[in-house]
C-alpha positions in Angstrom: -66.5 -138.1 7.3 -64.0 -139.0 9.8 -61.0 -137.6 9.6 -58.7 -141.0 8.6 -61.4 -141.1 6.0 -60.9 -137.9 4.7 -57.1 -138.5 4.1 -57.1 -141.4 2.7 -59.1 -140.6 0.1 -57.2 -137.3 -1.1 -54.2 -139.4 -1.8 -56.2 -141.8 -3.2 -57.6 -138.8 -5.7 -54.0 -137.8 -6.0 -52.2 -140.9 -6.5 -55.0 -141.6 -9.6 -54.9 -137.8 -10.8 -51.1 -137.9 -11.7 -50.9 -137.9 -15.5 -48.4 -139.4 -17.5 -48.4 -135.9 -19.9 -46.4 -134.4 -16.6 -43.6 -137.7 -16.6 -40.8 -136.8 -19.1 -38.0 -139.1 -19.7 -35.8 -137.3 -20.9 -34.8 -133.7 -23.0 -33.0 -132.4 -25.6 -31.9 -128.9 -26.1 -31.6 -128.0 -30.2 -29.8 -125.1 -31.0 -27.3 -123.6 -33.3 -23.8 -123.6 -31.6 -22.3 -120.5 -33.6 -23.4 -116.6 -34.4 -27.6 -117.0 -33.2 -26.3 -118.5 -29.5 -23.7 -115.9 -29.8 -25.6 -113.1 -29.0 -27.8 -114.8 -25.8 -24.7 -115.4 -23.8 -27.7 -116.6 -20.9 -28.7 -119.2 -22.8 -25.0 -119.9 -24.2 -23.7 -120.3 -20.7 -26.6 -122.7 -20.0 -26.0 -124.9 -22.8 -22.4 -125.9 -22.5 -22.4 -125.3 -19.0 -25.1 -126.6 -16.9 -26.8 -128.4 -19.5 -24.2 -131.3 -19.3 -24.8 -131.7 -15.5 -28.3 -132.9 -15.7 -29.1 -136.6 -16.1 -30.8 -137.6 -19.2 -30.3 -134.1 -21.1 -28.7 -133.9 -23.9 -27.6 -130.9 -26.3 -28.3 -131.3 -30.5 -26.1 -128.6 -32.6 -28.6 -127.8 -35.4 -27.1 -125.0 -37.6 -29.2 -121.7 -37.3 -31.7 -123.3 -35.1 -33.0 -120.6 -32.3 -32.3 -122.0 -28.9 -35.4 -124.7 -28.2 -36.2 -127.3 -24.8 -37.7 -130.5 -26.2 -39.0 -133.0 -23.7 -40.0 -136.4 -24.4 -42.0 -139.0 -23.2 -40.7 -142.7 -21.8 -41.4 -143.9 -25.7 -38.8 -141.2 -27.0 -42.5 -138.6 -28.2 -42.1 -135.4 -28.1 -44.5 -134.3 -26.1 -43.2 -130.5 -25.0 -40.7 -127.7 -27.2 -40.6 -124.9 -25.5 -38.5 -121.7 -26.7 -34.7 -120.5 -24.7 -34.1 -117.3 -26.4 -35.8 -115.2 -24.6 -34.6 -117.1 -20.8 -31.8 -116.1 -18.7 -29.4 -118.8 -17.8 -31.2 -118.8 -14.3 -34.2 -119.3 -15.9 -33.5 -122.0 -18.3 -32.2 -124.0 -15.5 -35.3 -123.5 -13.4 -37.3 -124.8 -16.2 -35.6 -127.9 -16.4 -36.0 -128.3 -12.4 -39.5 -127.8 -13.0 -40.1 -130.2 -15.1 -38.4 -132.9 -13.0 -34.6 -132.8 -14.3 -32.1 -133.6 -11.8 -28.6 -132.2 -11.4 -26.1 -135.5 -12.0 -24.8 -136.4 -8.5 -21.0 -137.3 -8.5 -22.1 -141.0 -8.2 -23.8 -141.0 -11.2 -20.6 -139.7 -12.8 -18.3 -142.8 -12.0 
């Protein structure tokens, strides 16, 4: 097979293999905001200091809930739910970024 044909076939296969299940339109972190979260200082800092800096990500206070990241598709259907309790602040940020969420720019805040 000629190299240019191979390259075209590779890109065609890559484009068609892109799967919607890996696309997340929005996310929400659900957690209590009190005593349970106070025992997780990294997660608490992530929720209250870092989370507001991301596009399409929100926090929902649920009394007594353990911290979880919920990921939604474009139809606002829950696709994935991930626990945050065992993660560091850096790992929480890296998780959001790995799921395709971007930090807001100054342009987004206007």
